[in-house]
C-alpha positions, 0 to 999 in steps of 0.5 A: 723441667721434668727429667727422666732417670733412666738408669737408677741402681736397684739396691740390695738389702744391705746397701739399702739398709746402710743408707737408711742408717746413714739417713737416720744418723743425719736426722740425729745431728739436729733439726737445724741441719738442712743443707748438707755438703758432700765432699771426699778427699780424691776423685772416685771414692763414691761421693756422687753415688752416696749423695744419690742414694742418700737422696733417694732414702730420704725421699722414701722417707717422705722428706722433700729433697733437692740435690745440687750438683756443685761439681763444675769440673767433673760431674757425673750424675747426668750420664751415669743415671741417663737423665733425659728431659722432653723439654730440651737440653738439661741446663744446670748449676753453671748456667744459672751462676753465670746468668744463662738461665733462671733458677725455675729452669734448672730445678728439675722434677724427677721420676723419683717421688719427692726428689728434684735435682739441680745438674752441674750443667756445662763445664766452665772455666771459673767454677770457684768464682762462680760458686762464690757469687750471689746466685749461689746463695739465692739457690741455697736460700730457695732450697732452705725454704722449699725443701726439707733437706738440700744435698750438695754434691761438691768437688774433692777437696783434696783436688780443688779449692771449690768446696772450701768456697761452698762449705761456709754456706752449708749447715754441715759437711759429710766426708766420703772416704774410700777404704784403704785409698787414702792416708789418715794424714791426708784425711785429717788435711781435708778435715782441717780444711773444712774446719778452716772454712768454719763448716761443721763436720757431721761425720764420714762415710766409710766407703767400698769396704770389702766384707769378709767371706763368712763375716757378720755382714756377709751373713745378713747381706749375702755375697752379692753385696760388695760394699759397705756404706756407714755413716759416723757421727765421728770417725776422726773428729771428736764428738758430734758437737764439735 
């Protein structure tokens, strides 16, 4: 299926370089990292935007990228980017996991070169059970075989347990944290949940950081730059080999 993303943010120099930096940092995590899960502590910390812009950055680097929206409770990607298809209604993850669609029906080629997407589909009453079934494993296996990298937009781990079901199936996880929103203790709790799920923590994206007037980034990126995204090997978690 061909899908047009009619609303894509035009990134300024600062944001673009920040996502390029995140892309580079992830590439140094090892060539065995193909499926990367993104989660957050709470809703609205910028997780989905981070996944989308990182996907675009990787696609511009000539990587074949697949984004899977696994947030079956509160997905925003279709509406935010005004995704439309001439082939009819867009089917997604929930349709496939519940047996209502085949895999080839949900993988969408987009108007962003090298970037394909699987949207969430309809809201379902049993997302945890669906994400734990064999069909999700098959989707990830297909992604590993046909794409250079698979980025999974998963629900906030501090709100629902769905991400803990997905995490063991992935090669690593990135935690998106909005500056000054969550306590250090809460972030530590989410980190422990990922560790219990036996998922390697690749690092943290510190999001929505205000840039002080006249500061270093302000001089380079000007006043129009409102946020700063930065990828870390380890902000809270010790060495990157942990």
